[in-house]
N, C-alpha and C positions, 0 to 999 in steps of 0.2 A: 717243465715250463718251456725249455728250448724247442722240443719237438711238438709241443702243443697238446699233450695229453692231460695237462692240468687245466682246471677251470680258469677262465679270464685270460688265457693265452692262446694265440693263433696256432691252429693245427698246421704242421709242416710235413709234407712228404719228403722223399729223398732229395729231390732237386731243390726244394725250398729250404731244406736244412743247409745245403751247400751255399745257397744264396744268402742265408742268414749270416753265416760265418764270413762271407765276402763283405757284407755290410759292416762287420766288426773288424775289417782289415786283417783277417786271419786266413791263411792258405790251407784250409781243411776242406777236403772233398769227400762227400759220403760215398762209401764203397759198395753200397747196395745191401749191406748186412743189416741185422736188426737195428732199427733206428735208436731205441733207448740204449742198447748196449754200446753201439758205436759212439753215441754222444757222451755217455759216461766216461769212456776212454779219453775223449777230447778234453772234457772238463777236468779230469784227473791230471792230464798233462799241464793244463793251464794253472791249476792250483799248485803244481810242483815247481813252477817257475819262481825265481828268486824275487824277494820283495825287500825293501829297506829295513823292515822290522816285523816282528810277529803281530803287531797291531795294525798293519797295513796289508790289504789284499793285493795279490799280484796284479799288475797293470792290465794284462790281457783278460784276466778273469773278470775284473771290475768292468771292463769295456763290454763284455758279453752281457752281464747283468744290466748294464746301463741301456744297451740297445733293447733288451727285453722289456724294459719299463719305459721306453720312449713314448711320451704323451701324444705323439703324432700318429700312433697306431692304436687307437682305442678299440675295445671290444664291446659287443652288445651288452648293455646293462652296466658297463663300467667305463663310461666316457672319460672320466677324469683319472683313470687307472688307480684309484684308491684301493679297490679290492685286490688288484694284482699286487700292489705294494704291500698290503697286509699279508697276502699269501706268501710272498717272498721273505717277509720278515720272520716267518715261523722257523724255517731251517736256518736262517742267518743268525737269529738270536740264540739258537742252541750252540752256536760256535763263537758267541761273544761279539757279534756284529749286528748292525741295524742299517736299514736303508731309508732314506728320506728324500723328498724333493726340495732343492734349494730355491732361492728367490727367482731363479731363471727357469724353473720347471725341469731341471736336469737332476737325475737320480745321483745321489752321493752316498757313500758308504762310510760308516763311522764305527770305530771300535768302542764298545760300550764302556769298558773300564777306564780307558785313557782319553776318550773323546777325540781320538785322532782320526782325521778324515783320510780315507784311502784315495788319494789323487796324486798323479804325477804333476808336480808343479813346474810350469814353464813360464817364468816371469817375462819372457820376450815375445809371447804370442800376442796377436791382436786382442784388444779388450772389447767386450760387449758394451752397449750403451749404459746398462745398469752398472757395470764395473767401472766405466769412466766416471759416472756420477759418484760412485763410492770412493774412487781415487781422489776426486776433487774435495769431497768432504773430509777425507783423511789428511789431505794437504793443508786444508784450513786448520785442522786440529793440531798438526805438527807445528804450525806457525804460532800457536797461542799456548800450547801445553808447557808444563814445567818439565825439568829434567827427570824428576821422579815419576811423573805421569808418563813420560816417554818410555821409561823402563817398565813400569808396572802395567800400563794399559796397552802398550803396543809391542814392545820387544819380547817380554816374557811369553805372552800367548803365541807370538809368531815363532819363537824358537821351539816351544813345545810342539807346535804343529809340524815343524820341520824335522822332528825326530830327536832333538837333544834331550838329555836326561839330567836328573839331579841339578836342576837349574836353581841356583841360590843367589839371591840379590843381597848385596852388602848394605845397600841403602845409603842415605846421606846424613842420617842422624848421628852416626858415630864414625867419622871419617878416619879415626885412628886405627880402625880395624879393616879399612878398605884395602890398603896396600896397593893402590894404583888401579884397582878393578872395581867396577860397580856390580858385576855379575860374574860368577864362574859356573861352568856347565861342562858336561862331557858328552861325547858322541861315540857310539859303538859302530865300528866298521863291519862290513859283511864277514870279515875274517875273525870277528869277535874281539879284535884289539880295541882298546879304549884310548881315545885322545881327549885331552882336556883343553878348554878354552877359557880365557879370561876376557871380559868385555869392559871397555871403557866407553861410556856414552856421553855425548855432549849435545845440548839442545840445538845450538845454532850452527853457523858456518865455521869450518876449520880453515884457517889461512896461515900464511907464513909471515905476516906483517910483524913489525917490531912491537906494536902496541895493540892490545886486545880492544876491539871496539865492542859496543853494546850488542849482546847476543852472539858475539863471535868468540871462539876460544883460540888461544895462541898455541902453535905447535910445540913451542918450548915446554909448555906445561904438559902437553900430551907426551912428549919425549921422556920427561921424568917419570910420569905415571907408567909408561910402557916398561921402563927399566925396572921399576918396582914390581910390576905385574909378573914379568918373566923371571925375576930373581927370588920371589917369595913363594914358599910352599903353601899349598892348601890341604886341608884335611878332608878326605873322602870317607864318610862313616860307613859306606857300603863295603869298602875293602879294608877299612880300619887302619889306614896308613896315610902319611903325607905324600903328596905328589906335586911335581912342578907343572906349570902351565905349558902346554905344547905350542899354543898359538895365542896371540893377542889380537883381538878383534876390536877395531876402532870404529865406532858407530856415531854418525852425526845426523841430527834432525834436519840439517841444512846441507849445503854443498861442501865437499872436501876438495879444495882446489888442487890442481896438478902441481903447483909450486909447493904446496904443503906436503904432498906425498913425496916429492923429490927431496925436500929439505929433511924430512924424517929419515928417508932411506939413506941419505948421505951421512947422517949422524950415527947410524947404527952400523955395527960390523956385519959381515956377510952372513954369519949364522943367525943373528937376531933379525936381520932384514927378511930372511925367508920365513920367519915366524909371524910377521905382521900381515894382517888382512884389513881391508877397508870396506865400509858399508855406509853409503850416504843416503840422502832422502829418496832419490829415485829408486835405489835398491829396496829400501823399506817399503815404499808405496807399491812397487811391482810385486814383491813377494807377498805382501799382506793381502792384496786384492786377489791374486791367483790362488791363495791358500784357502779361500772361501771362509775367512774368519769374520765374525760380526764386528761392526765398528765399535770403538770404545763409546761409553755413554756420552762423554763430552763432545764427540764428533757428530752425534745425531742431531738433526734439526729439532728445534723446540716444537712440542705438540701444538696443533692449532688451537687457538683460544677463541671463544665466542665473544663477540662484542656485546657489551652491556650498555644500555642507554635508557633514555626516558621511556621508550616504547616497550621495554621489557617488563616494566611494572604496570600491572593493571590498575587503572585509577579508580576502579569501583569494585 
C-alpha cells in the first residue's frame, strides 16, 4: 500500500516513496534498492518502536497509515476511500486492530478487544471547530450531571481510554465500603511496574471556604477522604493480594481553586503531599475531547421533533 502496488493506493516510485515519508514527518530516504524490500524494513522499524501498551499502535506507524488513508488523496473509483479502508482492515484485523474514519474524516485505529484508540493524546493542542462544539456540549453536561453520572459516564470511559486497567467504581450506594475513594485503578509503566490510583470525585467546585456552598465541596471533607484513601488497602484480584494506593487523584467537575490546593498541601506531610494529584473541569474537557470519545447520552442534543398541528391531519 505504501509503494502503491496494492489496488486503491497511489503508485510511488523511489523519489515519491521518500516524499511520502517526508509527509509523515519521518526522515527515511529510499536508497534505490528494491522498493518493497526497503519499505518492509522501514515499517518493521516503526512497528518496533515503543507504545504505551500492546493495545495501542506505535505513534509513527499510526501516522504512516493515517497519511495513506488521507481523504484528500482519492483514487479513481474510490473517491471516499471506503475501498482503501476496507483493504487496510484485512491485515489489521488479523492483528486485532481496525481502522475507521472519525467524525472529522481522519483515520483512527482501534484495538478490537479493548476498544482502545491508538492516538497520542495532546490536550493542549488547538481544537477543531467540531471539537470546540463537543467541548461546549460536555461543559453543559458537567454543569447538570450528578456525581455518579460524572464518574460512570465521563471519568470511567476516559481513564479506560488513557490506558488504566482494573478500573473499579465503589459507587455511592454503600459509602461504608468506599474508604475515601470513589474509584480505584492501576496503571502499568513501560517497565511493567504497576502503580495504583485512588480517585475521589466531586461534582462542583472545590474551595477552601469555611462553609460549603450549594454545588461546592469543602476541602476539609476532601482532606479526611484523602487520608482514608492513602491509608486503606485495596484487594487486587489479579495478583490475589492487598495493596496500598500509590497516588490519590482528586477530580472536580468544576474549578479547584489555588487556595484549596495550597490548603490541602499545607495539611499533609511531605510524603503524602507528593501522592496527591488534581484534575479539574478544564483537564476533564481537554482530555475527553482529544481522546476522541463519544459524548455521554445526556450530553447529546435532543433529536429534532416534527411539529404537529391542524394541517397534519387530512380533513377528508
